[in-house]
C-alpha positions in Angstrom: -14.1 23.8 -78.7 -14.8 23.6 -74.9 -12.3 20.7 -74.5 -9.7 22.5 -76.6 -10.1 25.7 -74.6 -9.6 23.8 -71.3 -6.6 21.9 -72.7 -5.1 25.2 -73.9 -5.5 26.7 -70.4 -3.8 23.7 -68.8 -0.9 23.8 -71.2 -0.5 27.5 -70.6 -0.5 27.0 -66.8 2.1 24.2 -67.1 4.3 26.4 -69.2 4.0 29.1 -66.6 5.0 26.7 -63.9 7.9 25.4 -65.9 9.2 29.0 -66.5 8.8 29.9 -62.8 10.5 26.6 -61.8 13.5 27.2 -64.0 13.7 30.8 -62.8 13.4 29.8 -59.2 16.1 27.1 -59.5 18.4 29.6 -61.2 17.8 32.2 -58.4 18.3 29.6 -55.7 21.6 28.5 -57.0 23.0 31.9 -57.8 21.2 34.3 -55.5 20.6 33.3 -51.8 18.7 36.6 -51.2 15.1 37.8 -51.6 14.8 36.9 -55.3 15.4 33.2 -54.6 12.9 33.2 -51.8 10.3 35.0 -53.9 10.8 32.5 -56.7 10.2 29.5 -54.4 7.2 31.3 -52.8 5.8 31.8 -56.3 6.1 28.1 -57.1 4.4 27.3 -53.8 1.5 29.4 -54.8 0.6 26.8 -57.4 0.2 24.2 -54.5 1.7 21.6 -56.8 3.0 18.5 -55.1 5.0 17.6 -58.1 6.7 21.0 -58.1 7.8 20.7 -54.5 9.0 17.1 -55.2 11.1 18.5 -58.1 12.9 20.8 -55.7 13.4 18.0 -53.2 14.8 15.7 -55.8 17.2 18.3 -57.0 18.3 19.1 -53.4 18.9 15.4 -52.7 20.9 15.1 -55.9 23.1 17.9 -54.7 23.5 16.2 -51.3 24.6 12.9 -52.9 27.1 14.7 -55.0 28.5 16.5 -51.9 27.2 20.0 -52.8 25.7 20.4 -49.3 25.5 24.2 -49.5 23.2 24.0 -52.5 21.1 21.3 -51.0 20.8 23.3 -47.7 19.9 26.5 -49.7 17.0 24.8 -51.4 15.7 23.0 -48.4 16.0 26.1 -46.2 13.9 28.1 -48.7 11.3 25.4 -48.8 11.4 25.1 -45.0 10.4 28.8 -44.7 7.2 28.3 -46.7 3.8 27.5 -45.2 3.2 24.0 -46.6 1.0 21.1 -45.6 2.2 19.3 -42.6 3.4 16.1 -44.4 5.5 18.2 -46.9 6.8 20.4 -44.2 7.9 17.5 -42.1 9.6 15.8 -45.0 11.5 19.0 -45.8 12.5 19.3 -42.2 13.9 15.8 -42.2 15.7 16.4 -45.5 17.2 19.6 -44.1 18.4 17.7 -41.0 20.2 15.2 -43.3 21.8 18.2 -45.2 23.1 19.6 -41.9 24.4 16.2 -40.8 26.2 15.7 -44.1 27.8 19.2 -43.8 29.0 18.4 -40.2 26.5 20.8 -38.6 25.4 18.3 -35.9 23.7 20.7 -33.6 21.4 22.1 -36.3 20.7 18.6 -37.6 19.8 17.4 -34.1 17.5 20.4 -33.4 15.5 19.6 -36.6 15.4 15.8 -36.2 14.4 15.7 -32.5 10.8 17.1 -32.9 10.1 14.5 -35.7 10.6 11.7 -33.1 7.1 12.6 -31.9 5.5 12.1 -35.3 4.2 8.8 -36.7 5.5 9.0 -40.2 9.0 10.2 -39.4 9.7 8.7 -36.0 11.9 5.8 -37.1 13.8 7.8 -39.8 14.4 10.6 -37.3 15.7 8.2 -34.7 18.1 6.7 -37.2 19.3 10.2 -38.1 19.7 11.2 -34.5 21.7 8.0 -33.8 24.0 8.8 -36.8 24.6 12.2 -35.1 25.3 10.7 -31.7 27.6 8.1 -33.2 29.6 10.7 -35.1 29.8 13.0 -32.0 30.1 10.1 -29.5 27.2 11.5 -27.5 26.3 8.0 -26.2 24.2 9.3 -23.2 22.0 11.3 -25.5 21.2 8.1 -27.4 20.4 6.4 -24.2 17.8 9.0 -23.4 15.8 7.8 -26.3 15.6 4.2 -25.0 11.8 4.3 -24.6 11.2 5.5 -28.1 13.6 2.9 -29.6 11.9 0.1 -27.6 8.5 1.1 -29.0 9.8 1.0 -32.5 9.9 -2.1 -34.8 13.5 -1.3 -36.0 15.9 -4.1 -35.4 18.9 -1.9 -36.3 17.9 0.8 -33.9 17.7 -1.7 -31.0 21.1 -3.2 -31.8 22.6 0.3 -32.2 21.2 1.4 -28.8 22.7 -1.7 -27.1 26.1 -1.0 -28.7 26.0 2.7 -27.6 25.2 1.6 -24.1 28.3 -0.6 -24.1 30.3 2.3 -25.5 29.1 4.5 -22.6 30.5 2.1 -20.0 33.9 1.5 -21.7 35.9 3.2 -18.9 33.9 1.7 -16.1 32.1 -1.6 -16.9 28.9 -2.3 -14.9 28.1 -6.0 -14.8 24.5 -5.3 -13.6 23.9 -2.9 -16.5 25.5 -5.4 -18.9 23.1 -8.1 -17.7 20.2 -5.7 -18.2 21.4 -5.0 -21.7 21.6 -8.8 -22.4 18.1 -9.3 -21.1 16.5 -6.3 -23.0 18.4 -6.7 -26.3 18.4 -10.4 -27.3 19.3 -9.4 -30.9 22.5 -7.7 -30.0 25.8 -9.7 -29.8 28.1 -7.2 -28.2 26.5 -7.0 -24.7 27.0 -10.8 -24.3 30.4 -10.7 -25.8 31.5 -7.8 -23.4 29.8 -9.6 -20.5 31.8 -12.8 -21.1 35.1 -11.0 -21.4 34.3 -9.2 -18.1 33.8 -12.5 -16.4 37.0 -14.0 -17.9 38.9 -11.0 -16.7 37.6 -11.6 -13.2 38.4 -15.3 -13.6 34.8 -16.3 -13.3 35.0 -18.8 -16.2 31.9 -20.7 -15.5 29.9 -17.4 -15.7 31.3 -16.6 -19.1 30.2 -19.9 -20.6 26.4 -19.1 -21.0 26.7 -15.8 -22.9 29.3 -17.2 -25.3 27.3 -20.3 -26.0 24.2 -18.2 -26.7 26.1 -16.2 -29.2 27.2 -19.3 -31.1 23.6 -20.7 -31.0 22.3 -17.4 -32.5 25.1 -16.7 -34.9 27.4 -19.7 -35.6 29.5 -17.5 -37.9 30.9 -15.8 -34.8 32.5 -19.1 -33.7 35.9 -17.8 -34.9 35.7 -15.1 -32.2 33.9 -17.0 -29.5 35.6 -20.4 -29.5 39.0 -19.1 -28.3 37.2 -17.5 -25.4 35.2 -20.7 -24.7 38.6 -22.5 -24.5 39.3 -20.5 -21.4 36.0 -21.7 -19.7 35.5 -24.9 -17.7 34.6 -27.6 -20.3 35.2 -31.2 -19.8 36.6 -33.2 -22.8 33.3 -34.7 -24.0 31.4 -31.3 -23.9 34.2 -29.6 -25.9 34.2 -32.5 -28.4 30.5 -32.4 -28.9 30.4 -28.6 -29.4 33.3 -28.6 -31.9 31.8 -31.6 -33.8 28.4 -29.9 -34.1 30.0 -26.7 -35.5 32.4 -28.5 -37.7 29.9 -31.0 -39.2 26.6 -29.1 -39.2 27.8 -25.5 -39.6 31.0 -26.4 -41.6 32.9 -23.9 -39.5 36.6 -23.8 -40.3 37.7 -22.6 -36.9 35.8 -25.4 -35.2 37.3 -28.0 -37.6 40.8 -26.8 -36.8 40.2 -26.9 -33.0 38.7 -30.4 -33.4 41.8 -31.6 -35.2 43.9 -30.3 -32.2 41.6 -32.2 -29.8 41.8 -35.4 -31.8 45.6 -35.1 -31.9 45.8 -34.6 -28.2 43.1 -37.1 -27.0 43.3 -39.6 -29.8 46.3 -39.7 -32.2 47.9 -37.6 -34.8 46.8 -40.1 -37.4 43.1 -39.6 -36.4 43.5 -35.8 -36.6 45.2 -36.2 -40.0 42.4 -38.4 -41.4 39.8 -36.0 -40.1 41.4 -33.1 -41.9 41.8 -35.1 -45.1 38.1 -36.0 -45.0 37.1 -32.3 -44.3 39.3 -31.0 -47.1 37.6 -33.3 -49.6 34.2 -32.0 -48.5 35.2 -28.4 -47.9 38.4 -27.2 -49.6 40.0 -24.6 -47.4 43.5 -23.1 -47.2 43.2 -22.8 -43.4 42.4 -26.5 -43.0 45.3 -27.3 -45.4 47.6 -25.3 -43.1 46.3 -27.2 -40.1 47.1 -30.5 -42.0 50.6 -29.3 -42.6 51.1 -28.5 -38.9 49.7 -31.9 -37.8 52.1 -33.7 -40.2 55.1 -31.6 -39.1 54.5 -32.8 -35.5 54.8 -36.5 -36.5 58.5 -36.5 -37.4 61.5 -34.2 -37.7 61.9 -35.1 -41.3 58.4 -34.1 -42.1 58.8 -30.9 -40.2 61.9 -29.9 -42.3 60.2 -30.8 -45.6 57.0 -29.1 -44.9 58.1 -26.0 -43.0 58.8 -23.9 -46.1 55.4 -24.9 -47.6 53.7 -23.9 -44.3 55.5 -20.5 -44.4 54.2 -19.9 -47.9 50.6 -20.8 -46.8 50.9 -18.5 -43.8 52.1 -15.6 -46.0 49.1 -16.1 -48.2 46.7 -16.2 -45.3 48.3 -13.1 -43.8 46.7 -11.1 -46.6 43.3 -12.8 -46.6 40.2 -10.8 -45.6 38.7 -12.1 -42.4 35.6 -9.9 -41.9 32.9 -8.6 -44.2 30.0 -6.2 -43.7 26.7 -7.9 -44.7 25.1 -4.5 -45.3 27.6 -2.7 -47.6 30.2 -5.4 -48.4 33.1 -3.6 -46.7 36.0 -6.1 -46.2 38.7 -5.9 -43.6 41.1 -8.0 -41.6 40.1 -6.3 -38.4 36.9 -6.7 -36.3 34.7 -3.6 -36.0 31.5 -3.3 -34.1 30.6 -0.2 -36.2 31.2 -0.6 -39.9 33.6 2.2 -41.0 31.9 2.3 -44.4 28.1 2.3 -43.8 28.2 3.2 -40.1 25.9 0.3 -39.1 26.4 -1.6 -35.8 27.2 -5.3 -35.7 27.1 -5.8 -39.5 30.8 -6.6 -39.8 31.0 -10.4 -39.3 33.6 -13.1 -39.6 33.7 -14.7 -43.1 32.9 -18.4 -43.1 33.2 -21.0 -45.8 36.0 -21.6 -48.2 39.2 -19.9 -46.9 37.0 -18.4 -44.2 36.9 -18.9 -40.5 
């Protein structure tokens, strides 16, 4: 009888919470005034973690569906309650995300900034702030958080900070600042890429070689972008041959194989270049290497050029529509290079595609 009595009381309390929860949700979505606030306050009186989580889940659902006003209404009501610090901070963070989704960047920033000083929400808050600064192009605000980012364990935050620093100096490049970014951000590609292009613009070709080679060593898939720049640097024939051979044979890079065929045609013979491409095509079928083979054969005779020109034009038309870059984070595909993915808004995730028909 005692157990049944306790069980009956628990069921009665749960039913009461369910009724109040349904009533509170109804008031929140239909009445932004006092009744909605009272309903949420009534729910908070039960001090139920699961009840608050139900509200949070519903608000997040509305945000994902694009109903930002409803998500904001729920989170604002919860934010006004006196809850335990962990719950209050979570609600503050979620409300900042609501404001950001709705385009209210100032409000989102004011809520996310204090969370940087917390242990649990430091990294999520920094990522939210960086999303705000990226959307508003407030690069200097991001740079003011350099100490907090350097103390975090987030790889994406450090790469994002390096890219924002480069964005901040677009109008007036600073080679000393670029070198500092290269030294402090070994994970980021863009500072070294920008540094090399700066040196090439100043005709300091030997200075550009080191950052470009370090990019290829770290990420061989960037060879399609880096090798054309390295061609402008001071390489002797043997060094260039060794670099291309390593990338072509060990990394199976299509761009390196194509450039190596050009080197063989120039320093060896067209026959050597042709045989190299035939061997590579058997190991690694690629439309781009097939196009290079057509070009090599066209240079051997006028008759071959006339016979193969129309085929080469068809291949070129096919390649003109091929995707060249892909985001490793969200899968976004494009023919254009982006340092910031237009889809998922992550820095340095859009990379050249390698492999079959790749680069």
